[in-house]
C-alpha positions as CSV (number, residue, x, y, z in Angstrom):
1,M,-21.0,-30.2,38.1
2,V,-23.1,-27.7,39.9
3,A,-26.7,-27.1,39.2
4,A,-29.2,-25.1,41.2
5,G,-32.5,-27.0,41.3
6,R,-33.0,-30.1,39.3
7,A,-36.0,-30.0,36.9
8,A,-38.3,-32.2,39.0
9,V,-37.4,-30.4,42.3
10,A,-38.1,-27.0,40.8
11,L,-41.5,-28.1,39.5
12,I,-42.5,-29.6,42.8
13,L,-41.4,-26.4,44.6
14,H,-43.4,-24.4,42.2
15,R,-46.5,-26.4,42.7
16,I,-46.2,-26.2,46.5
17,L,-45.5,-22.5,46.6
18,F,-47.9,-21.4,43.8
19,P,-50.8,-23.9,43.6
20,G,-52.8,-23.3,40.5
21,A,-50.3,-21.0,38.9
22,P,-49.3,-21.8,35.3
23,C,-45.7,-23.0,34.6
24,M,-44.6,-21.1,31.5
25,T,-42.3,-23.8,30.2
26,A,-43.7,-24.4,26.7
27,S,-40.6,-23.1,24.9
28,Y,-37.8,-23.7,27.5
29,D,-37.4,-26.2,30.3
30,A,-34.4,-24.6,32.1
31,I,-32.2,-21.5,32.5
32,L,-28.4,-21.6,32.2
33,L,-26.4,-19.0,34.1
34,L,-23.2,-18.8,32.0
35,S,-20.1,-16.9,33.2
36,F,-16.4,-16.7,32.9
37,G,-15.3,-18.5,36.0
38,G,-12.4,-18.0,38.4
39,P,-10.1,-19.9,40.8
40,E,-11.2,-20.6,44.4
41,H,-7.9,-21.9,45.8
42,P,-4.2,-21.1,45.3
43,D,-3.7,-24.4,43.5
44,D,-6.5,-23.4,41.0
45,V,-4.8,-20.2,39.8
46,M,-2.3,-21.5,37.2
47,P,-4.7,-24.1,35.7
48,F,-7.4,-21.5,35.5
49,L,-5.1,-19.0,33.7
50,E,-3.9,-21.8,31.4
51,N,-7.6,-22.5,30.5
52,V,-8.1,-18.8,29.7
53,V,-5.2,-18.5,27.3
54,R,-5.4,-22.0,25.7
55,G,-4.7,-21.7,22.0
56,K,-3.2,-18.2,22.4
57,N,0.4,-17.2,22.2
58,V,0.8,-15.9,25.7
59,P,4.2,-16.0,27.4
60,R,4.5,-18.1,30.5
61,Q,6.0,-15.1,32.3
62,R,2.8,-13.2,31.7
63,L,0.7,-15.9,33.4
64,E,3.1,-15.9,36.4
65,D,2.8,-12.2,36.7
66,V,-1.0,-12.4,36.7
67,A,-0.9,-15.2,39.2
68,K,0.7,-12.9,41.6
69,H,-2.4,-10.7,41.6
70,Y,-4.4,-13.6,42.9
71,E,-1.9,-14.2,45.7
72,L,-3.1,-10.9,47.3
73,F,-6.5,-12.6,47.6
74,D,-5.4,-16.0,48.8
75,G,-5.8,-17.4,45.3
76,V,-9.6,-16.7,45.3
77,S,-11.5,-14.7,42.7
78,P,-14.8,-13.3,43.9
79,I,-16.6,-14.1,40.7
80,N,-17.8,-17.7,41.6
81,A,-19.2,-16.6,45.0
82,Q,-21.0,-13.7,43.2
83,N,-22.5,-16.1,40.7
84,R,-23.6,-18.5,43.5
85,A,-25.4,-15.6,45.1
86,L,-26.9,-14.5,41.8
87,L,-28.1,-18.0,41.1
88,R,-29.8,-18.2,44.5
89,A,-31.4,-14.8,44.0
90,L,-32.6,-15.8,40.5
91,L,-34.1,-19.0,41.6
92,A,-36.0,-17.2,44.4
93,E,-37.3,-14.5,41.9
94,L,-38.4,-17.2,39.5
95,N,-40.3,-19.0,42.2
96,A,-41.8,-15.7,43.5
97,Q,-43.1,-14.9,40.0
98,G,-44.5,-18.4,39.5
99,L,-42.1,-19.3,36.7
100,G,-41.1,-22.9,37.5
101,L,-37.8,-23.2,35.6
102,P,-34.8,-24.8,37.2
103,V,-31.5,-22.8,37.0
104,Y,-28.1,-24.4,36.2
105,W,-24.7,-22.7,36.3
106,G,-21.7,-23.3,34.1
107,N,-18.4,-21.4,33.4
108,L,-16.1,-21.0,30.4
109,H,-12.8,-21.4,32.2
110,W,-13.3,-23.0,35.7
111,H,-15.6,-25.3,37.6
112,P,-18.4,-25.8,37.1
113,M,-17.3,-26.2,33.5
114,L,-19.9,-25.6,30.9
115,A,-19.7,-29.1,29.3
116,D,-20.2,-30.7,32.8
117,T,-23.2,-28.5,33.4
118,L,-24.8,-29.5,30.0
119,R,-24.2,-33.2,30.9
120,D,-26.1,-32.6,34.2
121,M,-28.9,-30.9,32.3
122,A,-29.1,-33.8,29.8
123,E,-29.3,-36.3,32.6
124,D,-32.1,-34.3,34.2
125,G,-34.1,-34.4,30.9
126,V,-33.6,-30.8,29.9
127,R,-34.0,-30.5,26.1
128,H,-34.1,-26.7,25.5
129,A,-32.6,-24.1,27.7
130,V,-32.1,-20.3,27.6
131,A,-28.8,-18.9,28.7
132,F,-28.1,-15.7,30.6
133,V,-24.5,-14.6,30.1
134,T,-22.9,-12.3,32.7
135,S,-21.9,-9.8,30.0
136,A,-24.0,-6.8,29.1
137,Y,-22.4,-5.8,25.7
138,S,-21.7,-7.1,22.2
139,S,-18.2,-8.1,21.5
140,Y,-16.3,-11.3,20.7
141,A,-15.2,-11.7,24.3
142,G,-18.5,-10.8,25.8
143,C,-21.0,-12.4,23.4
144,R,-19.8,-14.4,20.4
145,Q,-17.2,-16.4,22.5
146,Y,-20.0,-17.6,24.7
147,I,-22.1,-18.7,21.8
148,E,-19.2,-20.6,20.4
149,A,-18.5,-22.2,23.8
150,I,-22.0,-23.4,24.0
151,E,-21.8,-25.2,20.7
152,Q,-18.4,-26.7,21.6
153,A,-19.7,-28.0,24.9
154,R,-22.8,-29.4,23.1
155,R,-20.4,-31.3,20.8
156,E,-18.5,-32.7,23.7
157,V,-21.7,-33.9,25.4
158,G,-23.1,-35.4,22.2
159,T,-26.5,-36.0,20.9
160,E,-28.2,-35.8,24.3
161,A,-27.0,-32.3,24.9
162,P,-29.8,-29.7,25.2
163,E,-30.3,-26.9,22.8
164,V,-29.2,-23.6,24.4
165,D,-30.3,-20.2,23.2
166,K,-28.5,-17.1,24.5
167,L,-30.6,-14.1,25.8
168,R,-30.0,-10.7,24.2
169,V,-27.4,-8.2,25.5
170,F,-28.8,-5.8,28.1
171,Y,-26.6,-2.8,28.2
172,N,-29.6,-0.4,27.9
173,H,-32.2,-2.4,29.8
174,P,-33.6,-0.5,32.8
175,G,-32.9,-3.5,34.9
176,F,-29.2,-2.9,34.3
177,I,-29.1,0.9,34.0
178,E,-31.2,1.7,37.1
179,P,-29.2,-0.4,39.6
180,M,-26.0,0.8,38.1
181,A,-27.1,4.4,38.6
182,E,-28.1,3.5,42.2
183,R,-24.6,2.0,42.8
184,A,-22.9,5.1,41.3
185,A,-25.1,7.5,43.3
186,A,-24.3,5.6,46.5
187,A,-20.5,6.0,45.7
188,L,-21.0,9.7,45.0
189,A,-22.6,10.1,48.4
190,E,-19.3,9.1,49.9
191,V,-17.5,12.0,48.3
192,P,-17.1,14.9,50.7
193,E,-20.2,17.1,50.3
194,E,-18.2,20.2,49.5
195,H,-16.6,18.5,46.5
196,R,-19.6,16.4,45.3
197,D,-21.0,18.7,42.6
198,A,-17.5,19.0,41.0
199,A,-16.7,15.2,41.2
200,H,-15.9,13.3,38.0
201,L,-17.8,10.2,37.1
202,V,-15.3,7.8,35.5
203,F,-16.8,4.7,33.9
204,T,-14.4,1.8,33.2
205,A,-14.7,-1.2,31.0
206,H,-12.3,-3.9,29.7
207,S,-10.2,-2.6,26.8
208,L,-10.3,-4.5,23.5
209,P,-8.0,-4.6,20.5
210,V,-9.0,-1.8,18.2
211,A,-9.3,-4.3,15.3
212,M,-11.9,-6.3,17.3
213,A,-13.8,-3.2,18.6
214,E,-14.2,-2.0,15.0
215,Q,-16.2,-5.1,14.1
216,C,-18.8,-4.8,16.9
217,D,-21.0,-2.3,18.8
218,Y,-19.0,-2.5,22.0
219,E,-17.9,1.1,22.2
220,A,-21.3,2.6,21.1
221,Q,-23.2,0.4,23.6
222,L,-20.8,1.4,26.4
223,R,-21.1,5.1,25.7
224,E,-24.9,4.8,25.7
225,A,-24.9,2.9,29.0
226,C,-22.5,5.6,30.5
227,R,-24.8,8.4,29.2
228,L,-27.9,6.8,30.7
229,V,-26.3,6.2,34.1
230,A,-24.7,9.7,34.3
231,E,-28.0,11.3,33.4
232,R,-29.7,9.5,36.3
233,V,-26.9,10.4,38.7
234,G,-27.0,14.0,37.7
235,L,-23.3,14.6,37.0
236,E,-22.3,16.4,33.8
237,K,-18.6,15.4,34.1
238,W,-18.3,11.8,33.0
239,T,-15.6,9.9,31.1
240,L,-15.3,6.4,29.7
241,A,-11.9,5.0,30.2
242,Y,-10.6,1.5,29.6
243,Q,-8.7,-0.9,31.9
244,S,-7.1,-4.4,32.0
245,R,-5.2,-4.0,28.6
246,S,-3.1,-6.9,27.6
247,G,-1.3,-8.0,24.5
248,P,1.9,-6.6,22.9
249,P,2.5,-2.8,23.0
250,S,2.6,-2.7,19.2
251,Q,-1.1,-3.7,19.0
252,P,-3.5,-0.8,19.4
253,W,-6.2,-1.2,22.0
254,L,-9.1,1.0,23.0
255,E,-8.1,4.2,24.8
256,P,-7.9,6.2,27.0
257,L,-6.5,3.8,29.6
258,V,-7.8,4.7,33.0
259,G,-4.3,5.3,34.4
260,D,-3.3,7.6,31.6
261,W,-6.5,9.5,32.0
262,L,-6.0,9.9,35.7
263,R,-2.5,11.3,35.2
264,E,-3.9,13.9,32.8
265,L,-6.7,14.8,35.3
266,A,-4.2,15.2,38.1
267,A,-2.1,17.6,36.0
268,K,-5.2,19.8,35.3
269,E,-7.1,19.4,38.5
270,P,-4.9,18.5,41.5
271,H,-6.9,16.9,44.3
272,A,-9.9,16.2,42.1
273,E,-12.5,13.8,43.4
274,L,-13.8,11.0,41.3
275,V,-16.3,8.2,41.4
276,L,-15.1,5.1,39.6
277,V,-17.9,3.1,38.0
278,P,-17.0,-0.4,36.6
279,I,-19.9,-0.3,34.1
280,G,-18.3,-2.9,31.9
281,F,-18.8,-5.6,34.5
282,V,-21.7,-7.1,36.4
283,C,-19.8,-9.3,38.8
284,E,-16.8,-8.6,41.1
285,H,-13.7,-10.3,39.8
286,M,-9.9,-9.8,39.5
287,E,-10.2,-7.0,36.9
288,I,-12.0,-5.0,39.6
289,V,-10.6,-6.0,42.9
290,F,-7.0,-5.9,41.6
291,D,-6.9,-3.7,38.5
292,L,-9.2,-1.0,40.1
293,D,-9.1,-1.4,43.9
294,V,-5.4,-2.1,44.1
295,E,-3.7,-0.6,41.1
296,V,-5.9,2.4,40.3
297,G,-6.4,3.0,44.1
298,A,-2.7,3.2,44.6
299,L,-2.3,5.5,41.6
300,C,-5.0,7.9,42.9
301,E,-3.3,8.0,46.2
302,E,0.1,8.7,44.5
303,L,-1.5,11.5,42.4
304,G,-3.5,13.0,45.3
305,L,-6.9,12.2,43.8
306,G,-9.9,11.3,45.9
307,M,-11.5,8.1,44.6
308,V,-14.6,6.1,45.5
309,R,-15.3,2.9,43.6
310,A,-18.9,2.1,42.9
311,A,-20.2,-1.5,43.4
312,V,-21.2,-3.7,40.5
313,V,-24.9,-4.6,40.0
314,G,-24.2,-8.0,41.4
315,C,-27.4,-9.3,43.0
316,H,-29.4,-6.1,43.0
317,P,-33.1,-7.0,43.1
318,R,-33.9,-5.0,39.9
319,F,-31.1,-6.7,38.1
320,V,-32.4,-10.1,39.1
321,R,-35.9,-9.2,37.9
322,M,-34.3,-8.1,34.6
323,I,-33.1,-11.6,34.0
324,V,-36.6,-12.9,34.5
325,E,-37.9,-10.2,32.2
326,L,-35.5,-11.3,29.5
327,V,-36.6,-14.9,29.9
328,R,-40.3,-13.9,29.6
329,E,-39.5,-12.1,26.4
330,R,-38.5,-15.5,24.9
331,L,-41.5,-17.3,26.4
332,D,-44.1,-14.8,25.3
333,A,-43.9,-12.9,22.1
334,N,-46.3,-10.2,23.5
335,A,-44.1,-9.5,26.6
336,P,-42.5,-6.0,26.6
337,R,-39.0,-5.7,25.4
338,L,-37.6,-3.0,27.6
339,A,-34.8,-0.6,26.6
340,L,-33.8,2.9,27.5
341,G,-32.5,5.6,25.1
342,D,-32.9,5.6,21.4
343,R,-31.1,2.5,20.3
344,G,-33.9,0.1,21.3
345,P,-33.5,-3.5,22.4
346,A,-30.8,-5.7,21.0
347,P,-31.9,-8.5,18.7
348,D,-32.4,-12.0,20.2
349,V,-30.2,-13.7,17.7
350,C,-26.9,-12.2,16.6
351,P,-26.5,-11.5,12.9
352,P,-24.2,-14.1,11.1
353,G,-20.6,-13.1,11.4
354,C,-21.1,-10.4,14.0
355,C,-18.4,-9.7,16.7
356,P,-15.6,-11.8,15.0
357,P,-12.4,-12.3,17.0
358,R,-9.3,-10.3,16.0
359,G,-7.5,-11.6,12.9
360,R,-10.6,-13.3,11.4
């Protein structure tokens, strides 16, 4: 049950720091930071993984194999620490802009659990909140699942639960693209200067079952985000590859997988240099620190490839300001709806039936 700033405290702070400034709380009285969650102690790992796969036919051996990844990091995923930092940065930015909204934090699969956070919000008198989900793209796992989780948590809390509206996806918002390009450029600067112009920009994102991907805009949105970032970095050689595949081998998933692509690259360009950009993620977590830093890092060393991994957007100030801009869109119909490229801003409300899970 973790919440950053109770409603009354936030309003008092706002009035002290910004006397006379208006509080734009006519439509919403709180912000919910909603994320995936992760273990923070070795004893948390298996219960967390069991929460993730609940209702799915995942063999126990698979969970035990994944649990070993966490052992390399003392059973701690970096995602919760990242979200605590993001929450603090967001609250500071809201106060700096005179937007006196309290910020709460809830997770899908580990503490603070979403239903517990909604109970805290209800006890504090919150009636209508807007949710920022730490996922930039449209898919069942990255969007629809969170909407369903909100409704399930509201049912658990009961009639006192606040209404919660999810903010739009932000894959082409300048507040995501610009800091992502900055992170990629910083990684590129670590490549030896004589190889920099020929370096490959390799974007990675979580793979999805093809049947799921065919029913959403995930691939198209990813490619647009990659194009926008590569354009700003100034490298013509860029590739979108997928990581963290799971599920039976007989089930087709989005490809190329990053390991397969790297083997092909090494066969054509021995000793190539590459910048790995985890554009599918906004927070550090196990799919990055293990799947990329450990597994892909070891593969690059084996293949003789030079690799620098770019940081995620994390708490970049422009990214934090973007969250506030997305909130202002909902508070003020005349606020600009920023988006780069030709696709325009995503809709506030997902169309009925969009991004269904596989098999539906």
